[in-house]
C-alpha positions as CSV (number, residue, x, y, z in Angstrom):
1,M,-30.8,53.7,-5.0
2,A,-33.8,55.8,-6.1
3,D,-37.3,56.3,-4.8
4,V,-39.7,54.8,-7.4
5,L,-43.3,55.9,-7.1
6,F,-46.1,54.2,-9.1
7,Y,-49.2,56.3,-9.4
8,H,-52.3,54.3,-10.5
9,L,-54.6,56.8,-12.1
10,E,-58.3,55.9,-11.7
11,Q,-60.3,58.8,-10.5
12,R,-58.6,61.8,-12.1
13,P,-56.8,62.1,-15.4
14,L,-53.1,62.7,-15.9
15,E,-53.7,66.4,-16.8
16,A,-55.3,66.9,-13.3
17,V,-52.5,65.0,-11.4
18,I,-49.2,65.9,-13.0
19,P,-49.2,69.7,-12.4
20,Q,-49.5,69.1,-8.7
21,L,-46.7,66.5,-8.7
22,L,-44.5,68.9,-10.7
23,E,-45.2,71.8,-8.3
24,K,-44.1,69.6,-5.4
25,T,-41.0,68.5,-7.3
26,L,-40.0,72.2,-7.9
27,E,-40.8,73.1,-4.3
28,R,-38.1,70.6,-3.3
29,G,-35.6,72.3,-5.5
30,W,-35.5,69.4,-8.0
31,R,-35.5,69.6,-11.8
32,A,-37.8,67.2,-13.7
33,V,-37.9,65.5,-17.0
34,I,-41.1,64.1,-18.3
35,E,-40.9,61.2,-20.8
36,V,-44.0,60.8,-22.9
37,G,-45.0,58.2,-25.5
38,S,-45.3,60.5,-28.6
39,T,-44.6,63.9,-30.0
40,E,-48.3,64.7,-30.2
41,R,-48.7,63.9,-26.5
42,A,-45.6,66.0,-25.6
43,E,-47.1,69.0,-27.5
44,A,-50.4,68.6,-25.7
45,L,-48.8,68.3,-22.3
46,D,-46.7,71.4,-23.1
47,A,-49.8,73.4,-23.9
48,H,-51.5,72.1,-20.8
49,L,-48.7,73.1,-18.4
50,W,-48.9,76.7,-19.5
51,T,-52.6,76.9,-19.0
52,Y,-53.7,74.3,-16.4
53,R,-54.7,77.0,-13.9
54,D,-55.8,80.6,-14.4
55,D,-53.4,81.9,-11.6
56,S,-50.4,79.9,-12.4
57,F,-48.2,78.0,-14.9
58,L,-45.2,75.7,-14.7
59,A,-42.1,77.0,-16.5
60,H,-40.9,74.2,-18.8
61,G,-39.8,73.4,-22.3
62,L,-40.0,70.8,-25.0
63,A,-36.7,68.9,-25.5
64,G,-34.6,69.8,-28.5
65,E,-33.8,73.4,-27.9
66,D,-30.6,75.2,-27.0
67,T,-32.2,76.1,-23.7
68,D,-32.8,72.5,-22.6
69,P,-30.1,72.5,-19.9
70,L,-31.8,75.6,-18.3
71,Q,-35.3,74.2,-18.1
72,P,-36.7,73.3,-14.6
73,I,-39.1,70.9,-16.3
74,L,-38.4,69.4,-19.7
75,I,-40.8,67.2,-21.8
76,T,-39.2,64.6,-24.0
77,T,-39.9,61.5,-26.0
78,T,-36.4,60.1,-25.5
79,G,-34.5,58.6,-22.6
80,D,-31.9,61.4,-22.3
81,N,-31.7,63.9,-19.4
82,P,-30.5,67.2,-20.9
83,N,-31.6,69.4,-18.0
84,A,-29.8,67.2,-15.4
85,A,-33.1,66.4,-13.7
86,A,-33.2,64.6,-10.3
87,V,-36.7,63.4,-11.0
88,R,-38.0,61.6,-14.1
89,F,-41.7,61.2,-14.8
90,F,-43.0,58.5,-17.1
91,V,-46.5,59.1,-18.6
92,D,-48.6,58.1,-21.6
93,R,-47.2,54.6,-21.9
94,A,-43.6,55.6,-21.5
95,V,-42.2,52.8,-19.3
96,P,-39.2,53.1,-17.0
97,Q,-36.4,50.6,-17.6
98,S,-34.0,51.8,-14.9
99,A,-33.8,54.4,-12.1
100,D,-30.1,55.0,-12.6
101,G,-29.0,58.6,-12.3
102,Y,-32.2,59.8,-10.6
103,Q,-33.2,60.5,-7.0
104,R,-36.8,59.7,-7.9
105,I,-38.8,58.0,-10.6
106,V,-42.5,58.8,-10.9
107,Y,-44.5,56.4,-13.1
108,L,-48.1,57.4,-13.8
109,F,-50.3,54.9,-15.6
110,S,-54.0,54.6,-16.3
111,G,-56.1,52.0,-14.5
112,H,-58.5,52.1,-17.3
113,D,-56.0,50.7,-19.8
114,P,-55.3,47.0,-19.3
115,D,-52.1,47.2,-21.4
116,A,-50.8,50.0,-19.2
117,V,-51.6,48.1,-16.0
118,G,-49.7,45.1,-17.4
119,E,-46.7,47.3,-18.3
120,A,-46.8,48.7,-14.8
121,R,-46.6,45.2,-13.3
122,L,-43.5,44.4,-15.4
123,A,-41.9,47.7,-14.5
124,W,-42.5,47.1,-10.8
125,K,-40.7,43.8,-11.0
126,A,-37.8,45.3,-13.0
127,L,-37.4,48.3,-10.7
128,L,-37.9,46.6,-7.3
129,P,-34.3,45.3,-6.9
130,G,-32.0,48.1,-5.6
131,N,-34.7,50.8,-5.3
132,T,-37.3,51.9,-2.8
133,V,-40.6,51.2,-4.7
134,T,-44.0,52.4,-3.5
135,Y,-47.5,52.0,-5.1
136,W,-50.1,54.8,-4.8
137,Q,-53.7,54.4,-5.8
138,Q,-56.4,57.1,-6.1
139,E,-59.3,57.0,-3.7
140,P,-62.8,57.9,-4.9
141,D,-62.3,61.5,-3.7
142,G,-59.1,61.8,-5.7
143,R,-56.7,61.5,-2.8
144,W,-53.7,59.2,-2.9
145,A,-53.4,56.2,-0.7
146,K,-50.2,54.2,-0.3
147,K,-51.0,50.6,-1.0
148,A,-47.6,49.0,-1.1
């Protein structure tokens, strides 16, 4: 059984939210893998995680290197888990099909994209059996409120 967290992005973009979630993941001693929808998006997220804040960065890598098993955070476009991550993030229209093998699944989707919202509803139904599933929505001030 995994914890599955749905994050409905409405007030702040992915680039503002994911670094904070990744920092909390690493603070818990977990490794993370981030599945994105395209190579271009993986490269953009890679660049962002190195520079998202002047006083910090998140050590990570793009999948496909010999160092993949050593990475605390790995960005990929495939469903594999080469760094033995406990947490898997799904962003940019990458949709979880299963929570098998993970302690936590984090699914971030845009509330401004009707197709992404529809995919999230289908993923909710698919992941609900056998997992602890919660839904988080952004408040106008950017804070997260648990809605389900």
